[in-house]
LUMSE-233096 format. One record per residue (C-alpha): x, y, z; residue in three letters. Coordinates in steps of 0.001 Angstrom, whole numbers, padded with zeros to 6 digits, always signed. Example, Ala and Ser with C-alpha at 12.3 -4.5 7.8 and 13.67 -1.06 7.14 Angstrom:
+012300-004500+007800ala +013670-001060+007140ser 
This chain:
+016450-002369-037721val +013438-001792-035284leu +010260-000686-036550thr +006618+000037-035212leu +005646-003114-037519ala +008572-005087-036100asn +009514-004558-033333pro +011449-007103-032672val +013498-008678-035666pro +014455-012168-035611ala +018289-011210-035681asn +017599-009270-032498thr +020099-009914-029825ser +019166-013088-027984pro +019689-011087-024345thr +016841-008108-025446ala +013413-008253-024098pro +010549-010776-026404lys +008154-007830-026137tyr +009864-004038-026254arg +008163-001150-024266ser +006919+002021-025634ala +006515+005536-024508phe +004143+007771-026008ala +002266+011588-026179ile -000854+012200-027135asn -000296+014750-030102pro -003897+016202-029227asp -002917+017568-025588leu -005373+020789-024789pro -003837+023013-022123thr -004677+022377-018596ala -007879+025085-017143arg -008940+025533-013731met -011930+026778-013125asn -012450+028921-009360gln -015642+030506-007283trp -015661+032128-004253ser -018095+033446-001396phe -017341+035817+001333asp -019157+037479+004552val -017129+039532+007662glu -019016+040940+010088arg -017208+042859+012596ser -017997+041448+016222leu -016428+043870+019072trp -013891+046546+019066lys -010960+046133+016289asn -012341+042375+015798ala -013771+040577+013161ala -015378+037445+011936leu -014382+036124+008034asp -016388+033586+006658val -015024+032442+002914gln -015887+029829+000654tyr -013710+028647-002442leu -014347+025987-005070gly -012573+025333-008050ser -012904+022477-011169his -009360+021670-012696ser -009647+019349-016343tyr -007322+018266-019207his -004999+017286-016170leu -002426+014599-017003asp -002036+011249-016365arg -000108+008033-017671ser -002127+005971-019841tyr -000955+002338-020070tyr -003086+001922-023082leu -001961-001728-024298asn -003144-003413-020777thr -005258-006469-021400pro -008927-004890-021483leu -010383-007215-018845thr -008704-009479-016544pro -008440-013230-016786gly -005746-016126-017322pro -003246-017056-019335gly +000140-015184-020318ala -000480-011170-020282ile +001034-010730-023597asn -000850-012914-026005pro -003971-010562-024270arg -002809-007422-024951arg -004576-004905-027822pro -000804-004951-029869asn +000644-008109-029274gln +003830-007002-030726leu +004466-004770-027876phe +004576-004976-024128gly +003909-001783-022236thr +002926+001207-023913ile +002585+004198-021636arg +001210+006973-022916met +000926+011218-021456ile -002957+011818-021659gln -004334+014924-020168asn -008418+013405-019598asp -008591+013921-016242val -009593+016108-013497asn -010234+017413-009954ser -012208+019337-007712asn -011607+021500-004827tyr -014328+022606-002133asp -013151+025097+000872gly -015102+026660+003760leu -012252+029187+005608asn -013496+030747+008987val -010824+033868+009997val -011017+035517+012960leu -009240+038647+013100arg -008446+040519+016346gln -006019+043996+016022asn -004155+045409+018750met -006790+045705+021346ser -005429+045398+025593his -001876+044369+024408gly -003496+041033+022318leu -003347+040714+018671thr -004626+037662+017152leu -005279+035448+013744leu -007023+032271+013740ala -008429+029995+011308ser -010038+027234+010641tyr -010323+025693+006922thr -012458+022285+005962trp -011709+021263+002712ser -011797+018234+000209his -009910+017621-002657asp -010934+015246-005281leu -008373+013992-008355asp -008238+010902-010154val -003934+010678-009403asn -002041+012923-007771ser +001358+012547-009594asp +001256+010709-012375ser +004998+010696-012860asn +005418+009195-009691ala +003658+006213-010241gly +000172+007666-009995gly -001970+005933-012646phe -005706+004056-012472pro -005986+000514-011682met -008116+000226-014267asn -006548+002340-017524pro -010316+002158-019284tyr -012099+003180-015902asn -010263+006180-014513trp -013580+007165-012893ala -012866+004064-010112gly -010050+006017-008838asp -011753+009367-008449tyr -010918+009629-004860gly -009595+012195-001985asn -006441+013464-003338ser -002642+012764-001742ser -002546+016076-000149trp -006171+016390+001139asp -006319+017619+004330val -010033+017885+005910arg -009147+020009+008865his -006764+022552+009479arg -006425+025359+012218phe -003525+027918+012769val -003683+030491+015281ala -001193+032931+015573ser -000853+035641+018648phe +001223+039031+019867val +000680+039756+023566tyr +002324+041981+025796asp +002177+041047+029269leu +000681+043318+031451pro +002507+042358+034471phe +004683+044236+036566phe +004392+047280+034335arg +003387+049571+037065ser +005515+047933+039641ala +006708+050470+042319ser +010728+049322+042228ser +012554+050154+039474ala +013949+046858+039513leu +010903+044778+039104val +009282+046928+036630arg +012896+046764+034614thr +013723+042999+034941ala +009825+041462+034961leu +007510+043973+033244gly +007270+044879+029486gly +007624+041335+028259trp +006077+040193+024974gln +004935+036334+023849ala +004032+035517+021000asn +002964+031691+019333gly +002026+030137+016382ile -000322+027029+016591leu -000889+024594+013796thr -003202+021724+014519ala -004008+019521+011103gln -004985+015949+010289thr -003263+013775+008211gly -002729+013255+004728phe -004248+010603+002930pro -002909+007430+001867phe -003899+004274-000347asn -003920+000500+000487val -002672-001922-001791thr -002041-005881-002895val +000600-007640-003545pro +001509-008734-007002gly -000833-008764-009627asp -004363-010512-008797pro -006338-009171-012102ala -003362-010568-014044asn -002766-007482-016425thr +000448-006510-015532gly -000527-003696-013384ser +001454-002769-009963ser -001481-000750-008267asn -004238-003111-007468glu -006487-002428-004368arg -008153-004845-002238pro -011750-005380-001457asn -013226-003683+000884leu -015616-005775+003493val -015734-003523+006133gly -015175+000241+007534thr -011640+001038+006866pro -010092+002905+009957ser -006017+003811+010964ser -004764+005008+014303thr -001300+005946+012702cys +000334+008341+014572gly -001463+007949+017942asp +000745+006325+020284gly +001259+003652+017114his +003548+003290+014688leu +003148-000113+013477thr +000049-002502+013274gly -001666+000709+012821cys -004228-000297+010078ile -007347-002564+010755ser -006802-005477+008271pro -010412-006746+009079ala -011607-003961+006482ala -009782-005305+003872phe -009424-008833+001658ala -007842-010211-001416leu -009895-009498-004245pro -010680-012997-006178ala -008089-013992-009021ala -008401-012323-012225phe -010396-009387-010757thr -010078-006243-009677tyr -010640-005184-005760gly -013663-002501-005549asn -011475-000684-002617ala -011644+003423-003371gly -008422+004998-003672arg -006732+006819-000575asn -009305+005636+001872leu -007535+005766+005022leu -005489+008904+006725ala -001870+009451+008574gly -001020+010955+011599pro -002311+014291+012673asp -000029+017262+012975leu +000400+019389+015707val +002878+022201+016115asn +003371+024937+018487leu +005909+027366+018671asp +006469+029829+021234phe +008354+032885+022128ser +009142+035963+024602leu +010916+039141+024001phe +011875+041450+026280lys +012942+044814+025302asp +015079+047868+027226phe +015659+051268+026681ala +019224+052410+026169ile +018522+055481+024783arg +015598+057313+022669glu +016551+055327+019874arg +018729+052554+021008ala +017136+049202+022603arg +018531+046108+023637phe +016339+042691+023099gln +016371+039879+024717leu +014772+037179+022963arg +013987+032978+023515gly +012169+030915+020762glu +011262+027615+021623phe +010434+025981+018540phe +007747+022676+018861asn +007470+023851+022053thr +005297+020569+023312leu +007894+018385+021609asn +005108+016308+019938his +006516+014223+017049pro +004958+014679+013767ser +005113+010871+011999phe +004878+010307+007966ser +002445+007852+006622asn +003116+004610+006541pro 
């Protein structure tokens, strides 16, 4: 019979683990909350056009994380289990909701309603999203479970810059051509497009093994220079400069922050051309050509 006081009885099967792991949920889990605030200024520019400047901020708290509360209190030499707070068990994972996240975003929007055949919506967003771990169920746990503030950094979906523009333009060419054939074949075309450009998603740099000797698999190196990456900019391998990092000394945690580097940018243009042919007063025939990723620009994942 297994009990919390005696998780590995003497008559346990010889193939059973020497130290059993455990999973728990903190019975006191406050409801996750978000406080949000915003500020917006809009101004008319010219006929049928306006500029909108928006700020949005938020603070979320009581977010969940995996808290490995049976990790040795400090890095050090020797076997790991004899240094655990509860030496009867191996790892003990607890669901805890004591971390937070913060978001700040500036959004600039230009709106041009139909004028001279053109409709335009363009927006640029600068934002910064910070948290402690972006997914506690997918390995997102602090390097040092007793110091979660050391993992407070760029969230895994932090996109610093993003620009999106969409337009509809009734091409003015050949609309008034004297030739009915030219007017019908080449006039009355409509061009449409959606352009998206954004910086890449952050990614983490870790070290192999367990230099701190605490049983963790999420340890980072020491930062000894300015980290940089050119991933996606014509490079698929060797795109991270190793000179900025160094292995930490034995039995220590590295001092590099979480999610220091950003992956490949994303640029995509979708374009289309429409042409309507009038058949009768209430019936039309439309010729449509659509080109997705018109520039044939590849979008790579993080290394």
